[in-house]
C-alpha positions as CSV (number, residue, x, y, z in Angstrom):
1,M,-6.7,35.1,22.9
2,Q,-8.8,32.6,24.3
3,L,-7.3,29.1,23.6
4,V,-9.6,25.7,23.9
5,T,-7.9,22.3,23.6
6,A,-9.5,18.9,23.6
7,N,-8.5,15.5,23.2
8,V,-11.1,13.7,21.0
9,S,-12.0,10.3,21.1
10,G,-13.0,8.8,17.6
11,S,-12.9,10.9,14.3
12,A,-11.3,14.2,14.6
13,S,-12.6,15.3,11.5
14,H,-16.2,14.4,12.5
15,F,-15.9,16.2,15.5
16,V,-14.6,19.5,13.8
17,T,-17.7,19.2,11.4
18,L,-20.0,19.2,14.5
19,A,-18.2,22.2,16.0
20,R,-18.3,24.3,13.1
21,Q,-22.0,23.7,12.9
22,R,-22.5,24.8,16.4
23,L,-20.1,27.7,16.3
24,A,-21.6,29.1,13.2
25,H,-24.4,30.6,15.2
26,L,-22.2,32.1,18.1
27,P,-22.3,35.6,17.8
28,L,-19.1,37.6,17.8
29,T,-18.2,41.1,18.2
30,S,-16.3,43.1,15.4
31,G,-12.8,42.0,15.2
32,D,-13.3,38.9,16.8
33,Y,-12.9,35.5,14.9
34,L,-12.6,31.7,15.6
35,R,-10.1,29.3,14.2
36,I,-9.8,25.5,14.4
37,G,-6.5,23.9,14.2
38,G,-4.7,20.6,15.6
39,T,-4.5,17.2,14.1
40,A,-8.0,17.5,12.0
41,A,-7.0,20.6,10.3
42,A,-3.5,19.2,9.5
43,S,-5.0,16.0,8.3
44,G,-7.4,17.5,6.1
45,Q,-4.8,20.1,4.4
46,A,-2.3,17.1,3.9
47,R,-5.2,15.1,2.4
48,L,-6.1,18.0,0.0
49,Q,-2.5,18.3,-1.1
50,L,-2.0,14.6,-1.4
51,A,-5.0,14.5,-3.9
52,L,-4.2,17.6,-5.8
53,D,-0.5,17.3,-6.2
54,F,0.4,16.9,-9.7
55,A,3.8,15.0,-8.6
56,L,1.8,12.2,-7.5
57,A,0.4,11.4,-11.1
58,L,4.1,12.0,-12.2
59,A,5.4,9.6,-9.6
60,L,2.7,6.8,-10.5
61,A,3.8,7.0,-14.1
62,A,7.3,6.8,-13.2
63,I,6.7,3.6,-11.0
64,L,4.8,2.2,-14.0
65,A,7.8,2.9,-16.4
66,L,10.4,1.6,-13.8
67,L,8.3,-1.7,-13.5
68,F,8.2,-2.1,-17.4
69,I,11.9,-1.8,-17.6
70,A,12.7,-4.1,-14.7
71,L,10.2,-6.7,-16.0
72,R,10.6,-6.0,-19.9
73,D,7.0,-7.1,-20.4
74,G,3.5,-5.3,-20.1
75,R,1.8,-8.4,-18.8
76,P,3.7,-8.7,-15.5
77,V,3.2,-5.0,-15.1
78,A,-0.7,-5.1,-15.9
79,L,-1.0,-8.1,-13.6
80,L,0.8,-6.0,-10.7
81,V,-1.5,-3.2,-11.3
82,V,-4.6,-5.3,-11.0
83,N,-3.7,-7.2,-8.0
84,L,-2.9,-4.2,-6.0
85,P,-6.4,-3.4,-4.9
86,F,-6.6,-6.8,-3.2
87,A,-3.3,-6.4,-1.4
88,L,-5.1,-3.5,0.4
89,V,-8.1,-5.7,1.6
90,G,-6.2,-6.8,4.9
91,G,-5.6,-3.0,5.7
92,I,-9.4,-2.2,5.2
93,A,-10.3,-5.0,7.3
94,A,-8.1,-4.2,10.0
95,I,-9.0,-0.4,10.1
96,W,-12.7,-1.3,10.1
97,I,-12.3,-3.8,12.9
98,A,-10.5,-1.3,14.9
99,R,-13.3,1.2,14.3
100,L,-10.5,3.7,13.2
101,P,-11.5,6.4,10.5
102,I,-9.4,6.8,7.3
103,S,-7.0,9.4,8.4
104,L,-3.5,10.8,7.3
105,G,-1.8,7.9,9.1
106,A,-4.0,5.3,7.5
107,A,-3.2,6.8,3.9
108,V,0.3,6.5,4.7
109,G,-0.2,2.9,6.0
110,F,-1.9,2.1,2.6
111,L,1.1,3.6,0.6
112,T,3.6,1.6,2.4
113,V,1.3,-1.7,1.9
114,F,1.6,-0.9,-1.9
115,E,5.4,-0.6,-1.7
116,I,5.6,-4.0,0.3
117,T,3.4,-6.0,-2.3
118,L,5.3,-4.4,-5.4
119,R,8.5,-5.4,-3.6
120,N,7.7,-8.7,-3.1
121,S,5.7,-9.4,-6.4
122,I,8.7,-7.9,-8.4
123,M,10.9,-10.2,-6.5
124,L,8.8,-13.2,-7.3
125,L,8.2,-12.2,-11.2
126,S,11.9,-11.6,-11.7
127,H,12.8,-14.9,-10.2
128,Y,10.3,-16.6,-12.4
129,R,11.8,-14.9,-15.4
130,T,15.3,-16.2,-14.0
131,L,14.5,-19.8,-13.8
132,V,12.7,-19.9,-17.3
133,I,15.0,-17.7,-19.3
134,E,18.3,-18.1,-17.7
135,E,18.2,-21.7,-16.2
136,G,16.0,-23.3,-19.1
137,L,13.1,-24.5,-16.8
138,P,9.8,-25.1,-18.7
139,W,6.9,-22.4,-17.5
140,S,4.7,-24.8,-15.9
141,W,2.9,-25.3,-12.2
142,E,6.1,-27.2,-10.9
143,T,8.3,-23.8,-11.9
144,A,5.6,-21.4,-10.5
145,R,5.6,-23.5,-7.2
146,L,9.3,-23.7,-7.3
147,G,9.8,-19.8,-7.5
148,A,7.2,-19.2,-4.9
149,M,9.2,-21.6,-2.3
150,N,12.4,-19.9,-3.2
151,R,11.1,-16.7,-2.2
152,L,9.2,-17.7,0.8
153,A,11.8,-17.0,3.2
154,P,12.6,-13.5,2.3
155,I,9.1,-12.6,2.1
156,L,7.9,-14.0,5.4
157,M,11.2,-12.4,7.0
158,T,10.2,-9.2,5.7
159,A,6.8,-9.4,6.8
160,S,7.6,-10.6,10.2
161,V,10.3,-8.2,11.0
162,T,8.0,-5.2,9.9
163,A,4.8,-6.6,12.0
164,L,7.1,-7.0,15.0
165,G,8.4,-3.4,14.9
166,L,4.7,-2.0,14.4
167,L,2.9,-4.1,16.7
168,P,3.6,-1.8,19.8
169,L,1.9,1.3,17.8
170,A,-0.8,-0.8,16.9
171,I,-1.9,-1.7,20.4
172,G,-1.6,1.9,21.5
173,A,-3.4,3.1,18.5
174,H,-6.4,4.8,20.8
175,L,-3.9,6.4,23.1
176,P,-3.5,10.3,23.1
177,G,-0.5,11.2,20.6
178,Q,-1.0,8.1,18.4
179,E,-3.6,9.7,16.0
180,I,-0.9,9.5,12.9
181,E,1.2,6.4,13.8
182,G,-1.6,4.1,15.4
183,P,-3.7,3.8,12.3
184,M,-0.6,3.7,10.2
185,A,0.5,0.6,12.1
186,I,-3.1,-1.1,12.1
187,V,-3.3,-0.6,8.1
188,I,0.1,-2.1,7.6
189,L,-0.3,-5.1,9.9
190,G,-3.5,-5.7,8.3
191,G,-2.0,-5.2,4.5
192,L,0.8,-7.7,5.6
193,F,-1.5,-10.6,5.5
194,S,-3.3,-10.0,2.5
195,S,0.0,-8.8,0.7
196,T,1.8,-12.0,1.8
197,A,-1.0,-14.4,1.2
198,L,-1.4,-12.6,-2.4
199,T,2.2,-13.0,-3.4
200,L,2.8,-16.4,-2.4
201,L,-0.8,-18.1,-3.4
202,V,-2.6,-16.0,-5.8
203,L,0.0,-14.3,-7.8
204,P,1.7,-17.5,-8.9
205,T,-1.5,-18.8,-10.2
206,L,-2.2,-15.7,-12.0
207,A,1.2,-15.6,-13.5
208,L,1.2,-19.0,-14.7
209,R,-2.1,-18.3,-16.2
210,F,-1.3,-14.6,-17.9
211,A,2.3,-14.2,-17.9
212,R,4.9,-14.7,-20.7
213,F,8.8,-14.6,-20.4
214,V,10.8,-13.6,-23.3
215,A,14.5,-13.3,-23.8
216,V,15.2,-10.3,-25.8
217,E,18.7,-10.2,-27.8
218,P,20.7,-6.9,-28.0
219,G,19.1,-6.4,-31.5
220,G,15.4,-6.4,-30.0
221,T,14.2,-9.7,-31.4
222,A,12.9,-12.3,-29.2
223,A,15.8,-15.2,-28.5
224,A,13.3,-17.5,-26.6
225,Q,9.7,-17.8,-25.2
226,S,8.2,-20.0,-22.7
227,S,4.3,-20.0,-22.3
228,M,1.6,-22.2,-21.4
229,P,0.4,-25.0,-23.9
């Protein structure tokens, strides 16, 4: 057995593609064979499994069902689903600025940004529902601003603590051994900026335009409703 190891600078998957092309013309005797392993092979298998795994579709369906149960309305759920891609803009911009490829670590970072965005958005929309249905406030711009101000401290605290914890990993993203954690930290840091701005600035405006908050009695009828004039 002859073992050849290398620390790759840049995209490991691109390096493996070039290596396979070069090694395809290498003459081998009977019984000899080549095998490429390491980070690129593991990342490729993980991405394939993630894309083909049927459990991913079930998980997404379960998430949407839980969101509908929590918010009790299809409009806020649709609002969250539409806004999720915009929350990833920061992560995409961060990994582009860092000149890193889309790897397994970056995919995990995007999933984490999804989770943070959903959690903060659910907190905000649920608070809007409490203000309108339980406290009797009219659904207006003042109520939307009040709800965003009430959730300002928790959302900023979550983003700040997460950013401080991931900052060392993001700084050393190009160091050997950081092929997974480095891109993940960079994507999460970039996504935190866009998701926080989305939750505090964009989501209240869209909720004011499209959301409706309805109180449902035990019999299933609408007891009260607040909507825009």
